[in-house]
N, C-alpha and C positions, 0 to 999 in steps of 0.2 A: 738753460737746461743743463743737466748733468748726465754725462755718458760714461759708464764704467766698461772698459774694454778688458777682455780676457784673451790670453794668448798662450799657445803651447811654446815650449822652450826651444825654438829654432828661429833662425833669421827668416826663413821662408814664411813662417806663420806670423811672426811679429811685424814684418815689413808692411803688409797690407793694412793691419790695424793701426800702425803708426801713421800711414798715409792718410787714412780717413780721420783719425784723431786730430792731426795737425790742421786739416781743413775745417773741422768743427771748432777747434780753438781759435782759428783765424776769424770765424764768424761770431766769436764772443761767448761760446759755450765753455763749460768746464769739463775737463776730461781727466781720467785717471786709469791706471792699469793694475790688473792682478795677473801675475805670471811668476815663474820661478826666479829665484835670486840671480841666476846666471845671466838673465836679461837686463839686470839693473844698469850695468855700464852703458849699454846702448840707449836706454831710455833717458838716462842722465845727460848724455851728450846732446840730445835734442830737447831737453828741458821738460820731459814728461814725467809725471809722478807715478811711481810704483808703490802700491800699498802692500806691506808684508803679509805673511800668512797668519800672523798673530803676534803676541808679545814676544814669542820665541819663533823666529822665522825658520824656514826650511824649504825643502823641495816641494814643488807644486806644478801642475800642468806638464807633467813629464811625458814627452812624446812617446817613448817606448811603452808606456802603460795606458795610453789614451783610452782604449776600450774597456779597461778594467773597471768594474763597478766601484771598487774601493777608491780608485783614482778619481772617478767621477764624484764620489762623496767628498773627497778631499778638496776638489775644485769648489764644490758648493760651500763647504765650511770656510774656505779662503774668501769667497765672494761675500759670504755673510759677515765675516769680520770686517771686510772692506766697507760694507754698507753702514757699519756703525760710525765710520769716519767720513764716508762719502755717500750720502743718501742719493742714489742715482735715480734718474727718470727713465733710463733705458739701459739694459744690459746688452752688451755686444759680444757674442761668442764666436765659435769657429766650428767648421765642419768636423764631425766625429769627436768633438769635445763637448759633452752635453752639460757641463756645469752651469753655464749661463742660462740655458733653457730650463733646467731643473730649478735653479734658484729663482728664476723669474716666475715660474708656476707656484713655487712655495711662498713667494712674497708679493705676488700679484703685480709684478713689474714687467712691462713689455720687453720682449727679448728679440734681438736680431742675430742672424748668423752670417758671418763672412764665409762664403763658400769657396770651393776650389775652382779650377778652370774647366771642370766638367761635372755634370750632374751625376750623382752616384746612386740615385733612387730608381728602382725598377717600377715605374708607373705602368699601369695596364696599357695606356696609349703608346708608351715607348716600346714595350715588349711586342705589342701587336704590329708595330710598323718597323721593327728592327730588320735590317737587311740581312740576307743569308750570310754574307761575309762576316758581319759582326756576330751573328748568332753562332757561327762555327768556330770563332776564335777561341783558342784554349788558354785559360788563365791558370797559372800555377797556384796550387794550394799545398798545404803540408802533406796531404795524403794524395798526391797526384795532381790531376788537372780537372777543370770543369769548363764546359762550353760557356761562353760569355753570358748568355741570358740566365743560365743556372747560377753562375757566379754572382750576378747581380742580386738575385733572390736570396742566395745563401748569405752574402755579406749583409744585406739589409736585415735578415732574420737575426744575425749575430749582433748587429748594432742595436736592434730593438730589444733583444734580450738584455743587453747591458743597460739600456735606458730604463726598461721596466724594473730591473733590479734596483737601480738608483731611485726610481719612483717609490718602490716599496720601502726603501730605507728611510725615506722622508715622508711617508704616509700620504703620498700623492695618489690620486685615482689613476687606474690604468686606462689608457686611451686606445680603444680597439677601433682604429680607423684605417682606411686604405693608405697606401704609401703616398698617394697624391695629396693627402692631408696630413702628412707625417709630422709628429710633434718635434722631430729632430731639427726642423727648419725654423722653429720659433715663429714669431709674428711677421718676420721679414727676412727673406733669404737673398743675399747679395751674391749672385753667381758671377765669377770673374771670367766671363767669356763673351762672345758675340755669336749671333745666329749663324754666321758664315762658318764657324767652327762647331758649335753645339748642335745646330739644326733648328727647326721651327719651335716657336714658343708654345704651341698648343699641346705639346706632350709633357710640358713641365707643370709642376704645382703652381697654383695661382699666386702664392706668396713669393715665388721666385722671380727676381728681376735681373736681367743681364746688364751688368755695369761695366764690362770690359776689365782691363787690368787695373788692379789697385797696387801694383808693384811699387816698391820703394826700397832704395838701397843707400845706406849711409856711406858716403865717400869722405875720407879724411886723407890728408897728405901721406903718401906712402912712397918714399924715395926709391925703395927697392922695386916696387911694381912699376913706377913711372920709368925707371931706367931700363927695366926689362922690356917694357912696351916700346920704348924709343928704339932700342936695338933691334927688336923684332920687326918694327916697321921699316927701319933702315935696311934690313936684310932683304926686303922684298919677298920674304917667305910668308905663306899664308898663316894666319893666326886662328886657332880654334879655342873655344872655351869648353872645358870639361867639368861636369858635375856628376861624378860617379855615384855619389849618394849611397844610402843604405838600401839593400835589396831584400832584407829580411829572409823570406823563405826560398829565395832563388840564389843561384851562384852569382858572385860578383864579377866585375870585368876590369878592375883596376890593373891587375898584373898584365892582362892581355893588351890593354890600352897602352900601358907603359912600354911593353916589348914591341908592339906594332909601330909605334910612332917615335920611340926613343932614338935620339941621334939621327933623325931623318930631317930633310929640308922642310920642316914645318915647325911652328911654335905652338905650344900648348900651355894655356893657363888653367890650372886645375884647382877647384875648390873642394877640399877633402874633409871638411869638418864633420860630415855625416857618414864618413867611410867606416865600415864595420871591421877594419883590419889595419895593420901597420902599413904606412906608406912605403917603407923600404927605400931602395935605391931610387934617386931622382935623376933622370937623364938631364944632360946639359941644356937641351932645348925646351925643358919644362920649367914653369914657374908654379910651385906647389905651396899652398898655404891652407890652413883650416877654413878661412873665409877670404875669397877673392871677389871683390865687388863686381857684379855683372856690369853695372853702369860704367865702370872704368875700362872694361875690356871690349864689350860688345860693339861699340862704335867702330872698332877696328877689325872685328872678327869676320870670318867667312861662314861660321856655323857653330852649333852647339852639340856636344855629345853628352847625353844625360840618361839617367834612369827614369826619366819621364815624370818629373815632379812638376807641380803647378808653377813654382818660381822659375824653373829653367825654361819651361815651355812658353810662359808669358814673356820672359826676357827675350827669347829668340824672336817670337812673333811680333812683339812691339818694335823690334829693330829690323824686321824684314829678313830674318835669317832662317835658313833651313835647319832641320834637326836630324840627328842620328840618335834613335831611341832604343834603349835596352831596358824594357820595363821590369821592375822587380815584382816579386809576388806579394802575398799578404793581402790586406784589405784596403790599401790606399787607392789613390786615383791613377796609378801608373798605367794600368791596362786601359782604363777609360780614355785617358788622354792619348795614348798611343794609337788607338783605333780612330779617334777623331782626327788626329794629325795625318794619319795615312789616308783617310777618306778625303781630307782637304788637300792632299797632294803636297804637303810641306815637309814630309819626313821619309827617311828610310829607317829600317829597324831590323834587329835580330832578337830572336827569343834567347833568354839567358842560357839555355842548354846548348844553343848553337854557337856560342861565342868561342872563337879561337883567334890566335894572332893573325892568321891569314885572312879569315873572313872579316875580322874587324878592320884590317887594312883595306880590304876591298870596299867595304861600306863607307869608309872615310873618303876614298876616291870618288865614290858615287855621290856623296854629300857635296863635294867640292865641284864636280864636273857637270851636275845635272841642272841645266838651265830652267827646266820646268819647276823644279823645287824652289828655286829663287823667285821665279815669277809668281807662284802661288803664295810664297811667304810674303812678298811685297803686297799682294792683294789683301792678305789678312792684316798686314801692318796698317793699311789704309782703313780697314774695318775697325780695328782697335782704336785708331786715332779719332774715329767718329763716335766712339762709345762714351757714355756719361762719365766714367772714371770716378775718382775720389770725390769730385764735386757733386756728381749725381748721387753717389752713395750717401754723402752727408745730407743731401736734401731729403732723401727717403727716410733717413734716421730722424731728421727733424719732424717729418710728418708723423712718424711713429710716436715720438715723444708728445706731440700735441693730440693726436687722435686716439692713442692708447688702444688700438685694435689692429687686427691683421691688415697689412697693407697689400691689397690685391692689385694685380695688373689691370689697368683700365683701357689698354689698347692692345689689339692683336694685329699681327702682320701676316701676310701670306708666307708659306714656307719658302726658305731660301733654296733648299734642295731636299731631297728625300732624307728623312731623319735616319741617322745611324746606318 
C-alpha cells in the first residue's frame, strides 16, 4: 500500500507523521511526504521522500497561514502534483490543515487526520457535559476574550468557513452536517491522547480513535548540548525544558522567563525556533537553540514550561513530568490542552496577561515543589505507555487502505471521569 503524508512546516507537526510513516515502512508499505522545503533536511536524515510542490518548488503547508483558504488550495495543488508521481492509497493529513481531506474528496481517496493532543470540535455531547470550570474559562481572541464553550463554537465556525471556501474552489459539494460528523476529520481521526486526559470517548466523533502519543524527535550528536547537560547534572541544580513558542494574539513570556530564572541555581534548556521575537541576551545558566530535542533533555528534567502545544505537553506527560503552561491565544489547541492538564492535576498555569517576572518565578517554584503534580504526571505517563501509539495508528491506517470507508470505533468504555 502507498501512504502519502502531509505536514505543516514545524517539528511538532512533522514528528508524529514521521513516527507513523516509519512504522508503515517497516511493515513493507511505501510512504512519501508533501510539506514545505524547509522540512527536507529532516526527512532526508531518516530516509523519507519529500515530493516537491511542482517542477518549480516553493513554500507549502505554511504554519502561519494554515486556516487561509488560499493556503488550503496550495496544499491541494501540492498533493495533486505528488499524486502524479506517487499514486497513494491513503492521504494522511493534520488537524487544521485541510489539504489532504479536500484532495481526498476531490480524487476519491480515503483520508486520515493526525490530530492534536485534545479534541478541538464542539460536539453537542461535549458542550452539554462541560463542567462549569471549563465553561467559564476565558480564551483570548483578537477582540477581547470568549468563554471556552463560545470559543469552541467560534473557532469551529471559522475552520468550517475556510473549509467551505476551499470546497467551493474545487467544486466540491458543501457538507451541512453536525460537528460530530465533521468533514475536517476525514475518514479516520487519530487523536494523540488518552481517556485519562481527554475524558470519555462517547462525546467524541465515531471516527476519532485515541492512539496516545505519536511523538518523535530526531537526535543527532550535539557536543554542545551533551556538554551542557553533563555540567547541569554535575551541578545538582534542577533542569527545566522551556518551549516558549509562538503565542500569536497574546503577550509572550520569553523575556519574563529569562529575567525570572537567569543566573539562578537552576538550568534551563530552551527551544526557541517558534519564538515570535529576538532571543536577545542569553543567561549563563540557559542553553538556547532554535530546536533543542526534547528526547535529549526530558530524561533529566524536572518539568516543562510551555505555551501549551501538543508536542510539549505530550513530551512532558510521556516522561512523567509536570507542566507550567502559559497558553497563547488564537485558534490552536493551547487553551484546550491547558484546561485538560489542569483538570488532570498535572499542571500549573498563568494567563498571558498575568505574566510577570515575580509571578513566573512563583509558578516555577510550584512546579518543582508540588508532589501532587508529579504523582498525577506519573499516572498519565502510565496511561500513555499503555496506548496504541504509532503501531496502533499504523494498523488503523492499514484498515483504511483496505476498507476504503470511515473507520468507526467498535468498542466503547465507561467514562474515566466527568468530561471536561
